[in-house]
ZATOR-666039 format. One record per residue (C-alpha): residue number from 1; residue in three letters; x, y, z. Coordinates in steps of 0.02 Angstrom, whole numbers, plus 50000, padded with zeros to 5 digits. Each point is the difference from the previous one (the first is absolute). Example, Ala and Ser with C-alpha at 12.3 -4.5 7.8 and 13.67 -1.06 7.14 Angstrom:
2
resi/resn/xx/yy/zz
1/ALA/50615/49775/50390
2/SER/50069/50172/49967
// end
This chain:
744
resi/resn/xx/yy/zz
1/MET/53942/52170/50636
2/THR/49961/50135/50129
3/THR/49859/50125/50016
4/SER/50024/50155/50107
5/GLN/49849/50110/49956
6/PRO/49811/49974/49990
7/GLN/49941/49923/49835
8/SER/49890/50152/49965
9/ALA/50157/50101/49955
10/PRO/50075/49985/49824
11/ALA/50114/49848/49989
12/VAL/50176/49999/49927
13/LEU/50084/49834/49959
14/ILE/50190/50004/50020
15/VAL/50089/49860/49906
16/ASP/50190/49980/50032
17/ASP/50109/49853/50043
18/GLU/50108/50104/50118
19/ALA/49925/50026/50174
20/ALA/50090/50168/50029
21/ASN/49925/50075/49843
22/ARG/49827/49938/50047
23/LYS/50015/50071/50175
24/LEU/50049/50172/49937
25/LEU/49857/50006/49874
26/VAL/49874/49938/50129
27/GLN/50049/50142/50117
28/LEU/49982/50131/49863
29/VAL/49830/49933/49946
30/GLU/49927/49985/50174
31/ARG/50062/50176/50043
32/GLU/49878/50063/49866
33/GLY/49858/49906/50082
34/PHE/49988/49859/49874
35/THR/49993/49812/50030
36/ALA/50163/49910/49960
37/LEU/49997/49820/49934
38/GLU/50164/49905/49979
39/ALA/50056/49861/49882
40/SER/50177/49929/49993
41/GLY/49984/49933/49823
42/GLY/49898/50002/49841
43/ALA/49900/49843/50037
44/GLU/49946/50066/50169
45/ALA/49954/50167/49922
46/LEU/49886/49918/49870
47/ALA/49915/49899/50138
48/LEU/49968/50158/50102
49/LEU/49928/50090/49849
50/GLU/49874/49858/49981
51/SER/49939/50014/50179
52/GLU/50021/50183/50049
53/GLU/49936/50165/49934
54/VAL/50157/50099/49952
55/ASP/50007/50182/49940
56/LEU/50187/50011/49955
57/VAL/50148/49879/49974
58/LEU/50184/50044/50032
59/LEU/50089/49861/49903
60/ASP/50186/49958/50001
61/LEU/50056/49933/49831
62/MET/50151/49898/50053
63/MET/49939/49854/50107
64/PRO/50044/49815/50002
65/GLU/49879/49870/49929
66/THR/49848/50108/49951
67/ASP/50073/50171/49957
68/GLY/49910/50165/49976
69/MET/49982/49983/49811
70/THR/49913/49833/50022
71/VAL/49877/50081/50121
72/LEU/49966/50141/49876
73/ARG/49970/49882/49855
74/SER/49881/49896/50106
75/LEU/49899/50154/50051
76/HIS/49999/50057/49818
77/ARG/49929/49832/49944
78/GLN/49866/50012/50135
79/GLY/49948/50172/49933
80/ARG/50034/50087/50165
81/LEU/50119/50129/49924
82/PRO/49997/50150/49995
83/ALA/49847/50006/50116
84/LEU/50115/49939/50139
85/PRO/50145/50124/50010
86/VAL/50170/49913/50013
87/VAL/50161/50098/50041
88/VAL/50161/49909/49954
89/VAL/50143/50016/50125
90/THR/50170/49978/49911
91/ALA/50183/50056/49997
92/HIS/50066/50148/49895
93/ASP/50093/49891/49877
94/GLU/49850/49891/49955
95/ARG/49930/50121/49869
96/ASP/49951/49862/49878
97/HIS/49903/49906/50134
98/ARG/49907/50159/50047
99/LEU/49947/50030/49821
100/GLU/49943/49820/49982
101/ALA/49900/50012/50163
102/LEU/49914/50160/49942
103/SER/49957/49920/49833
104/VAL/49918/49850/50087
105/GLY/49888/50110/50108
106/ALA/50096/50078/50146
107/ILE/49942/50178/50034
108/ASP/50164/50072/50072
109/PHE/50166/49952/50078
110/LEU/50108/50040/50152
111/ALA/50189/49996/49988
112/LYS/50110/49921/50132
113/PRO/50061/50064/50118
114/ILE/49827/50069/50030
115/SER/49959/50178/50054
116/HIS/49881/50013/50146
117/LEU/49918/50156/49930
118/GLU/49982/49922/49827
119/VAL/49920/49844/50072
120/THR/49880/50101/50106
121/CYS/49945/50115/49858
122/LYS/49979/49861/49873
123/VAL/49905/49886/50119
124/ARG/49883/50142/50051
125/SER/49966/50059/49822
126/LEU/49979/49826/49927
127/ILE/49882/49947/50139
128/GLU/49892/50153/49967
129/LEU/50008/49966/49813
130/SER/49946/49821/50030
131/ARG/49853/50056/50105
132/LEU/49946/50129/49871
133/ARG/50015/49870/49862
134/GLY/49892/49880/50100
135/ARG/49871/50134/50030
136/ALA/49997/50043/49816
137/ALA/49980/49817/49956
138/GLN/49852/49988/50118
139/LEU/49919/50154/49922
140/VAL/50028/49932/49825
141/ALA/49928/49831/50051
142/ALA/49850/50083/50083
143/GLU/49966/50106/49846
144/ALA/50018/49848/49888
145/GLU/49881/49905/50113
146/ARG/49876/50145/49997
147/LYS/50006/50008/49811
148/GLN/49984/49813/49987
149/ALA/49850/50004/50117
150/ALA/49923/50141/49898
151/ARG/50024/49901/49840
152/ILE/49923/49846/50080
153/ASP/49856/50103/50069
154/GLU/49969/50075/49828
155/ALA/50007/49829/49918
156/LEU/49877/49927/50126
157/ALA/49881/50149/49996
158/GLY/49888/49922/49867
159/LEU/50016/49821/50061
160/PRO/49907/49909/50140
161/ILE/50166/49965/50088
162/ILE/50084/50065/50157
163/VAL/50175/49965/50068
164/TYR/50017/50009/50188
165/GLU/50104/49967/50155
166/VAL/49926/49969/50172
167/ASP/50073/49971/50174
168/VAL/49940/49839/50081
169/THR/50025/49953/50180
170/ASP/49866/49865/49992
171/ALA/49860/49952/49882
172/SER/49875/50114/50086
173/HIS/50110/50157/50012
174/ILE/50049/50070/49830
175/VAL/50055/50180/49969
176/GLY/50031/50067/49825
177/LYS/50169/50082/49964
178/TRP/49977/50056/49821
179/VAL/49890/49965/49850
180/ILE/50011/50039/49813
181/GLY/49845/50000/49891
182/ASP/49822/50067/49999
183/VAL/49946/49925/50167
184/GLU/49840/50100/50018
185/ARG/49934/49961/49825
186/HIS/50033/49815/49996
187/PHE/50005/49942/50180
188/GLY/49913/50133/50104
189/GLY/50072/50118/50129
190/SER/50139/50128/49986
191/VAL/50188/49977/50007
192/ALA/49999/50074/50175
193/GLU/49872/49871/50055
194/PHE/50104/49863/49921
195/CYS/50155/50056/50093
196/SER/49909/50000/50166
197/ARG/49953/49837/50085
198/LEU/49914/49888/49873
199/ASP/49839/49921/50062
200/TRP/50017/49863/49871
201/GLU/49890/49880/50098
202/ASP/49854/50120/49975
203/ARG/50040/50027/49817
204/VAL/50031/49820/49945
205/HIS/49847/49892/49962
206/SER/49951/49886/50143
207/SER/50021/49846/49889
208/ASP/50182/50048/49963
209/ARG/50049/50073/50170
210/VAL/50066/49843/50086
211/ARG/50100/49944/49849
212/VAL/50082/50172/49975
213/GLY/50046/50007/50185
214/GLN/50082/49829/49989
215/GLU/50100/50053/49847
216/ILE/50064/50157/50088
217/ARG/50053/49897/50151
218/GLN/50093/49879/49885
219/LEU/50098/50147/49929
220/VAL/50041/50074/50170
221/ASP/50047/49830/50074
222/GLY/50116/49963/49855
223/THR/49899/49847/49945
224/THR/50000/50070/49823
225/SER/50104/50133/49912
226/HIS/49855/50074/49901
227/ILE/49814/49980/49974
228/THR/49878/50024/49856
229/SER/49821/50016/50060
230/ARG/49827/50040/49928
231/PHE/49871/50080/50113
232/ARG/49858/50126/50002
233/VAL/50018/50175/50072
234/ARG/49856/50116/50044
235/VAL/50006/50161/49897
236/ASP/49860/50128/50015
237/GLY/49885/49871/50076
238/GLU/50035/49868/49866
239/TYR/50123/49856/49996
240/ARG/50129/49995/49862
241/TRP/50120/49860/49955
242/CYS/50186/50032/50026
243/LEU/50159/49902/49966
244/SER/50147/50034/50115
245/THR/50180/49940/49983
246/ALA/50110/50044/50149
247/SER/50162/49956/50090
248/TYR/50060/50030/50179
249/ASN/50161/50083/50059
250/PRO/50038/49939/50177
251/THR/50131/50138/50025
252/THR/49874/50140/49980
253/CYS/49846/49897/50051
254/GLY/49922/50061/49838
255/ILE/49899/49924/49860
256/ARG/50022/50067/49824
257/GLY/49880/49951/49864
258/VAL/49888/50039/49854
259/LEU/49810/50006/50008
260/VAL/49903/49980/49837
261/LYS/49812/50019/49976
262/ILE/49938/49847/49902
263/ASP/49810/50018/49995
264/GLU/49993/49979/49811
265/GLN/50118/49852/50003
266/VAL/49897/49911/50133
267/ALA/49840/50035/49902
268/THR/50081/49927/49843
269/GLU/50058/49847/50095
270/GLU/49825/49974/50070
271/ARG/49925/50012/49826
272/LEU/50129/49876/49936
273/VAL/49962/49876/50140
274/LEU/49814/50020/49966
275/ALA/50029/49970/49814
276/GLN/50103/49844/50038
277/ARG/49864/49933/50113
278/MET/49870/50036/49867
279/GLU/50105/49911/49869
280/ALA/50024/49848/50111
281/PHE/49817/49993/50042
282/GLY/49955/50023/49817
283/LYS/50100/49847/49950
284/LEU/49920/49898/50139
285/ALA/49824/50062/49960
286/GLY/50022/49970/49815
287/GLY/50050/49819/50022
288/VAL/49863/49963/50126
289/ALA/49866/50093/49902
290/HIS/50033/49901/49840
291/ASP/49958/49834/50084
292/PHE/49864/50071/50113
293/ASN/49910/50084/49855
294/ASN/50000/49836/49905
295/ILE/49914/49917/50148
296/LEU/49873/50141/50014
297/ALA/49962/49990/49814
298/VAL/49960/49814/50018
299/VAL/49889/50032/50153
300/LEU/49906/50140/49912
301/SER/49973/49898/49842
302/PHE/49939/49840/50081
303/ALA/49890/50098/50121
304/GLU/49917/50085/49853
305/PHE/49977/49832/49913
306/VAL/49909/49935/50154
307/ARG/49898/50160/50020
308/ASP/49939/49996/49820
309/ALA/49959/49815/50012
310/LEU/49885/50025/50150
311/PRO/49818/50051/49982
312/GLU/49969/50183/50034
313/HIS/49904/49968/50161
314/ASP/50119/49870/50070
315/GLU/50062/50050/50172
316/LEU/50174/49935/49956
317/ARG/50020/50145/49879
318/GLU/50023/50118/50148
319/ASP/50139/49889/50068
320/ILE/50088/50001/49832
321/ILE/49981/50188/49988
322/GLU/50085/50015/50169
323/VAL/50144/49896/49930
324/LEU/50010/50119/49852
325/ASN/49998/50151/50116
326/ALA/50140/49927/50106
327/ALA/50104/49962/49846
328/ASP/49971/50178/49939
329/ARG/50061/50066/50167
330/GLY/50154/49891/49985
331/ALA/50031/50068/49825
332/GLY/49981/50176/50066
333/MET/50126/49966/50138
334/THR/50124/49934/49872
335/ARG/49975/50152/49890
336/ARG/50030/50115/50148
337/LEU/50162/49910/50040
338/LEU/50055/50011/49819
339/ALA/49952/50183/49990
340/PHE/50104/50033/50156
341/ALA/50147/49907/49925
342/ARG/49981/50086/49830
343/GLN/49967/49830/49920
344/LEU/49831/50052/49928
345/PRO/49991/50133/49865
346/ASP/49904/50159/50034
347/GLU/49863/50041/49875
348/LYS/50009/50188/50017
349/LYS/49858/50100/49928
350/PRO/49930/50176/50028
351/VAL/49873/49989/50141
352/ASP/49907/50131/50101
353/LEU/50040/49964/50182
354/ASN/49835/50081/50049
355/LEU/49907/49859/49912
356/ILE/50104/49866/50086
357/LEU/49969/50078/50171
358/THR/49814/49996/49967
359/GLN/50005/49820/49941
360/MET/50104/49944/50148
361/HIS/49891/50083/50133
362/SER/49895/49847/50043
363/LEU/50148/49881/50003
364/LEU/50100/50117/50111
365/ALA/49853/50023/50117
366/SER/49976/49813/50020
367/THR/50188/49980/50027
368/LEU/50004/50130/50139
369/GLY/49847/49938/50093
370/GLU/49863/50094/50091
371/ARG/50109/50076/50136
372/ILE/50100/50106/49879
373/GLU/49925/50149/49910
374/LEU/50053/50012/49819
375/VAL/50004/50171/49916
376/ILE/50048/50013/49816
377/ILE/50024/50174/49927
378/PRO/50030/49997/49812
379/SER/50082/50146/49912
380/ALA/49897/50134/49915
381/ARG/50093/49973/49837
382/PRO/50045/49841/49905
383/ALA/50154/49912/50068
384/VAL/50056/49901/49848
385/VAL/50155/49896/50037
386/LEU/50094/49870/49898
387/ILE/49995/49846/50111
388/ASP/49942/49820/50007
389/PRO/49823/50015/50075
390/VAL/50016/49836/50094
391/SER/50164/50059/50075
392/PHE/49916/50160/50059
393/ASP/49863/49894/50080
394/GLN/50138/49907/50091
395/ILE/50073/50163/50067
396/LEU/49830/50051/50069
397/ILE/49965/49830/50078
398/ASN/50173/49984/50080
399/LEU/49992/50174/50075
400/ALA/49823/49971/50060
401/VAL/50045/49835/50083
402/ASN/50148/50080/50089
403/ALA/49889/50142/50059
404/ARG/49871/49876/50063
405/ASP/50130/49904/50100
406/ALA/50064/50164/50074
407/MET/49825/50040/50066
408/PRO/49949/49846/50103
409/ARG/49870/50102/50096
410/GLY/49932/50087/49847
411/GLY/50034/50170/49925
412/ARG/49994/50096/49838
413/LEU/50086/49968/49833
414/SER/50003/50146/49879
415/ILE/50049/49974/49818
416/THR/50022/50165/49910
417/LEU/50048/50025/49819
418/GLU/50074/50167/49946
419/VAL/50056/50067/49832
420/SER/50142/50118/50036
421/PRO/49984/50169/49915
422/HIS/50185/50029/50028
423/ALA/50144/49925/49904
424/ASN/50101/49857/50071
425/PRO/50168/50074/50060
426/ASP/50094/49852/49926
427/GLN/49909/50013/49832
428/PRO/49939/50179/49980
429/GLU/49906/49961/49839
430/GLN/49894/49861/50078
431/ARG/49849/50010/50115
432/VAL/49964/49863/50124
433/ALA/49858/49909/50087
434/ARG/50018/49970/50187
435/LEU/49912/49863/50095
436/LEU/49995/50030/50188
437/VAL/49951/49851/50108
438/ALA/49987/50057/50181
439/ASP/49945/49899/50152
440/THR/49973/50043/50183
441/GLY/50090/49846/50062
442/LEU/50142/49962/50119
443/GLY/50139/50077/49896
444/MET/50174/49931/49975
445/GLU/50169/50024/50083
446/GLU/50151/50066/49907
447/GLY/50082/49830/49990
448/VAL/49845/49924/49919
449/LEU/49986/50144/49876
450/ALA/50181/49976/49946
451/ARG/49963/49821/49943
452/ILE/49818/50015/49950
453/PHE/50028/49965/49815
454/GLU/50122/49856/50025
455/PRO/49939/49827/49945
456/PHE/49942/49888/50143
457/SER/50014/50143/50125
458/THR/49845/49993/50109
459/THR/49949/50042/50178
460/LYS/49845/49890/49994
461/ALA/49986/49839/50098
462/PHE/50053/49837/49920
463/GLY/49873/49948/49870
464/LYS/49919/50172/49993
465/GLY/50110/50078/49866
466/THR/50125/49951/49867
467/GLY/50103/50160/49998
468/ILE/49987/50021/49811
469/GLY/49847/50112/49986
470/LEU/50087/50168/50013
471/ALA/50152/49935/49906
472/THR/49880/49955/49860
473/CYS/49925/50175/50005
474/PHE/50175/50073/49990
475/GLY/50040/49894/49847
476/ILE/49837/50044/49911
477/VAL/50018/50186/50033
478/THR/50181/50001/49943
479/ALA/49955/49906/49840
480/ALA/49870/50135/49964
481/ASN/50134/50137/50018
482/GLY/49920/50058/50162
483/SER/50053/50016/50180
484/ILE/49932/49948/50169
485/GLU/50034/50084/50166
486/VAL/49939/49969/50176
487/GLU/49978/50108/50154
488/SER/49949/49932/50169
489/VAL/49974/50064/50176
490/ILE/49982/49881/50146
491/GLY/49821/50004/50062
492/ARG/49937/50113/49861
493/GLY/50011/49894/49842
494/THR/50090/49976/49836
495/THR/49987/50084/49829
496/PHE/50064/49924/49839
497/THR/50024/50120/49854
498/VAL/50009/49918/49830
499/THR/50045/50112/49852
500/PHE/49977/49957/49817
501/PRO/50039/50104/49845
502/LEU/49844/50044/49899
503/THR/49985/49948/49818
504/ASP/49919/50087/49853
505/GLN/49940/49835/49926
506/SER/49813/49969/49990
507/VAL/49915/49874/50113
508/HIS/49951/49844/49902
509/THR/49824/49938/50030
510/TRP/49978/49814/49972
511/ASP/49869/49959/49871
512/SER/49953/49823/49955
513/ALA/49960/50054/49822
514/SER/50184/50037/49969
515/ARG/50054/49823/50045
516/PRO/50003/49855/49875
517/THR/49840/49898/50003
518/THR/50022/49828/50077
519/ARG/49927/49863/49890
520/ALA/49990/49811/50009
521/ALA/50154/49907/49936
522/HIS/49994/49895/49840
523/GLY/50138/49874/50028
524/GLU/50150/50119/49983
525/ARG/50162/49912/50045
526/VAL/50082/50061/50160
527/LEU/50169/49941/50067
528/VAL/50014/50006/50191
529/VAL/50177/49992/50069
530/GLU/50003/49977/50189
531/ASP/50122/49900/50107
532/GLU/49880/49974/50147
533/PRO/49904/49840/49953
534/ILE/49835/50036/50087
535/LEU/49996/50181/49943
536/ARG/50039/49944/49822
537/ARG/49855/49878/50008
538/VAL/49875/50123/50073
539/THR/50048/50135/49874
540/GLY/49973/49879/49858
541/ARG/49831/49950/50072
542/VAL/49942/50181/50013
543/LEU/50045/50036/49820
544/GLU/49927/49837/49935
545/ASN/49836/50038/50090
546/ALA/50000/50168/49913
547/GLY/50011/49917/49829
548/TYR/50186/50005/49961
549/THR/50111/49857/49939
550/VAL/50139/49991/50129
551/HIS/50177/49928/49988
552/LEU/50105/49987/50160
553/ALA/50188/50016/50027
554/ALA/50092/49979/50166
555/ASP/50162/50092/49960
556/GLY/50093/50103/49870
557/PRO/50070/49856/49893
558/GLU/49829/49917/49989
559/ALA/49923/50166/49950
560/PHE/50130/50019/49862
561/ARG/49954/49828/49930
562/LEU/49814/50037/49999
563/LEU/50029/50170/49921
564/ASP/50100/49919/49860
565/THR/49865/49867/49976
566/LEU/49843/50108/50010
567/GLY/50075/50155/49920
568/SER/49878/50124/49925
569/SER/49849/49899/50056
570/LEU/50021/50075/50174
571/ALA/49894/50151/50039
572/LEU/50073/50040/50173
573/ILE/50142/49948/50115
574/LEU/49971/50018/50187
575/THR/50167/49974/50089
576/ASP/50069/50023/50174
577/ILE/50154/50112/50008
578/VAL/50100/49890/50120
579/LEU/50021/49828/49921
580/PRO/50126/49857/50004
581/GLY/50113/49999/49848
582/ALA/49948/50170/49932
583/SER/49908/50157/50053
584/GLY/49831/50053/49936
585/TYR/50086/50138/49902
586/GLU/50106/49869/49910
587/VAL/49842/49903/49960
588/ALA/49929/50162/49927
589/ASP/50157/50025/49895
590/HIS/49986/49822/49933
591/ALA/49815/50027/49963
592/ALA/50043/50154/49898
593/ARG/50094/49884/49880
594/SER/49892/49843/50007
595/ALA/49826/50076/50022
596/PRO/50015/50182/49948
597/THR/49811/50032/49997
598/ALA/49969/49937/50177
599/ILE/49970/50118/50144
600/VAL/50112/49976/50154
601/LEU/49934/50031/50176
602/LEU/50118/49982/50147
603/THR/49952/49951/50177
604/SER/50101/50029/50157
605/GLY/49985/50011/50186
606/TYR/50129/50138/50018
607/LEU/50103/50124/49898
608/ASP/50174/49946/49948
609/GLU/50079/50160/49934
610/SER/50156/49910/49938
611/LEU/49895/49896/49878
612/ARG/49881/50141/49959
613/ASN/50136/50122/49952
614/GLU/50087/49876/49883
615/HIS/49848/49971/49887
616/LYS/49868/50098/49910
617/PRO/49846/50042/50105
618/LEU/49857/49875/49996
619/PRO/49829/50000/50087
620/VAL/50005/49913/50169
621/LEU/49861/49919/50103
622/TRP/50048/50012/50182
623/LYS/49966/49844/50102
624/PRO/49889/49941/50074
625/VAL/49884/50013/49850
626/ARG/49819/49953/50028
627/PRO/49914/49902/49860
628/VAL/49888/50144/49948
629/GLU/50151/50115/49988
630/LEU/50097/49871/49899
631/ILE/49858/49973/49877
632/ARG/49974/50187/49980
633/ALA/50185/50034/49973
634/VAL/50016/49862/49868
635/ALA/49842/50056/49910
636/GLU/50055/50182/49999
637/ALA/50174/49956/49937
638/LEU/49927/49900/49856
639/ALA/49875/50138/49960
640/ALA/50143/50124/49996
641/ARG/50094/49886/49879
642/ARG/49851/49993/49883
643/ALA/49984/50189/50008
644/GLY/50185/50022/49963
645/LYS/50036/50079/50170
646/PRO/50136/49953/50125
647/ALA/49947/49879/50135
648/SER/49966/50066/50173
649/VAL/49932/49932/50161
650/GLY/49859/50063/50107
651/PRO/50020/50091/50165
652/ARG/50094/49919/50141
653/PRO/49893/49882/50103
654/ASP/50011/50115/50151
655/ASP/49939/50154/49907
656/HIS/49819/49991/50056
657/ARG/49956/50166/49917
658/ALA/50008/49917/49829
659/ALA/49942/49828/50054
660/THR/49874/49905/49896
661/PHE/49856/49929/50100
662/ALA/49982/49828/49920
663/SER/50023/49817/50040
664/ALA/50117/49874/49920
665/LYS/49865/49944/49880
666/THR/50005/50059/49820
667/PRO/49919/50173/49992
668/ARG/49848/50026/49892
669/PRO/49880/50144/49964
670/LEU/49891/50041/50150
671/SER/49837/50090/50027
672/SER/50012/50005/50189
673/HIS/50129/49966/50135
674/ARG/49998/49983/50187
675/ILE/50162/50044/50088
676/ALA/50046/49973/50183
677/LEU/50103/50132/50088
678/PRO/50069/49929/50164
679/ARG/50004/50108/50154
680/GLN/50191/49996/50002
681/SER/50016/50039/49815
682/PRO/50151/50113/49964
683/LEU/49892/50094/49873
684/SER/49891/50136/50075
685/LEU/49816/50004/49951
686/PRO/50003/50171/49914
687/SER/50150/49954/49893
688/PHE/49924/49829/49963
689/LEU/49838/50077/49937
690/SER/50097/50128/49897
691/CYS/50104/49862/49920
692/ALA/49846/49893/49968
693/GLU/49905/50143/49919
694/ASN/50143/50023/49877
695/ALA/50010/49813/49966
696/SER/49814/49968/49978
697/SER/49879/50055/49868
698/SER/49835/50086/50028
699/SER/49906/49845/49940
700/MET/50083/49886/50128
701/THR/49912/49969/50165
702/MET/50112/49958/50147
703/SER/49976/49965/50185
704/LEU/50130/50037/50133
705/TRP/49999/49874/50141
706/LEU/50077/50062/50163
707/VAL/50077/49870/50116
708/GLY/50019/50005/50189
709/PRO/49906/50019/50164
710/ASN/49940/50177/49957
711/ALA/49965/49964/49817
712/SER/49812/50032/50012
713/CYS/50024/50173/50075
714/ARG/50132/50044/49872
715/ALA/49889/49941/49857
716/ALA/49853/50105/50061
717/ALA/50111/50153/50016
718/MET/50065/49980/49823
719/ARG/49835/49977/49908
720/SER/49965/50186/49999
721/SER/50170/50046/49929
722/SER/50042/49855/49882
723/PRO/49995/50016/49810
724/ALA/49836/49952/49917
725/GLN/50066/49837/49930
726/TRP/50067/49944/50170
727/THR/49894/49920/50137
728/PRO/50087/49974/50170
729/HIS/49960/49837/50093
730/ALA/50070/49908/50151
731/THR/50063/49820/50014
732/ARG/50118/49886/50097
733/SER/50074/49927/49841
734/THR/50161/50071/49933
735/ARG/49991/49917/49830
736/VAL/50009/50095/49837
737/SER/49885/49933/49865
738/SER/50015/50029/49814
739/THR/49836/49912/49952
740/PRO/49855/50106/49934
741/TRP/49890/50057/50142
742/SER/49862/50127/50019
743/PRO/49963/50090/50163
744/THR/49840/49956/50090
// end
């Protein structure tokens, strides 16, 4: 092979086994200013065509070994014909071979002996034709590429996706070449800005910057052929999540890839992770709460036994009352855990949030302390919402405690309730109530805000916070079909906005006259089914002391045997839901056949939806149940049976708005009461007096005893504003007496 001209000139490959013929053709080609390439046989010609750019081939047909027809057929199979013009050189008497060559893909032929003028004209014209054909192919390809890009751009116009190519010399120097998609709308900046030098280090979130840089270097270094990466990009002052898949071309030093905005996907994933954590915690809390509530029920019962056995003026009564208070706090903690884990049912009812704010004022003030100013601004109109009142209390307390901890040097907490006169954009037909809880504390950083509602996420020191308070608030608000949002500025404070849909239902006012009258028992037979031995014994003792005939069963099979034996003589079955051998619901089903007239009350420390959904609804007493609550629930259920009404249970033990102020002793008609209201009572004085006025009659004389270091001052201040039948006094004792007593 020889090369006589620069490679920039069009190249002509001359294939002939005779050197004289090749020499003549080389001279003619080079005279026209073209590059001449030589091959002495077909095999050599095919090798040259693989390695060299050739514009025209002059091919002799008659050659030993690999002849011209073999070369043509090979080029035809490779798809290079007719784009590569091939002129067959042959003798006059080889007409059939010429026709065969033209049919395979040759573009023309030269007859031997060759004419110099004919060779010159054909070579010149075919070279020009080849160049024009190549130019046309480029134009067609460019137009096809433009149309394809336009179609892609149109397809991506409504999607949060861009396709791009960038030049990369190193990880810190990236220049955009082209981009398809709505860059400005979804990722910020114009196409022109994208195609200039990309300051990606300023755009990518600081937490993702190092990792993204390492991934780019791995592409450029050839460590990996492609990458798929998630990171945050700043757009209009905010960070948005993106997913990028890209590959590197070392020849062009370019990265081609696809960038997708995935904010909604990330938000969905975060909600799923949160839900999975909640589910896992719910299972854990449910199992622990069942056993822990049994223990608390035993502590509460035996403590009340001891309290009632002591003389009223015995100093040990105060110690026992402290035990009761501690057990109550433990029960409250368990209920909060179960409420957070959705293992305790909500008792939703229409309540005016204005009333709850008023009732919670004193408790919130004592929670915040003297260094924090508390301002509560109720709404001018009723804010009636369908929610569990105790759960709403929990929202207020959790937000107040967080505000207090954010203001270690004091500050101001404002709680404002608004009834929106405008429709909710998501539900145009529904008005909303908004609770704004704003503090002047330290504020929170963006990273803390992003995880503020996650379970166990806390910035407090070890032992100062559990990390479930705001997660609990989130769960309560969501269950009430509401929403909770937070805004915070470092050094200026934090504002939580809680939104609830209003309801048209009327607020229910508790009235003792509407509740069944509790009376002394007369030996009615009660079956108690409880697998915890000590709790089974103490429950039986409480009911026996109240005048009932009690039968005990430790598991489901034993309960079945007693039901079959006692049958219709049973008045009531009190059974735990979680039992060995059978569930409480299965005991109820068996009772419906063996003792059809008996009332069934269930007890449980947590909500098991799988059992609850499989059986008909039954009244449930939620553990721990204090003796007075147990006696009242049993008496009311039996009274409802006699009246032909369905059995129901009283308010939940933690609903202090409907609490009955009585001891574990059997109630009896009273002419006067004295009631102690501790300084840390969760019930505010105004709401307590309002409730007591409704519960008492005009002929009943009562004295309110205030407890604490400032009790005397508080009593004196109240005497001028208390109802006529109430006389405020002060005392150290925190006991509650149900014996007749007249004020002195």
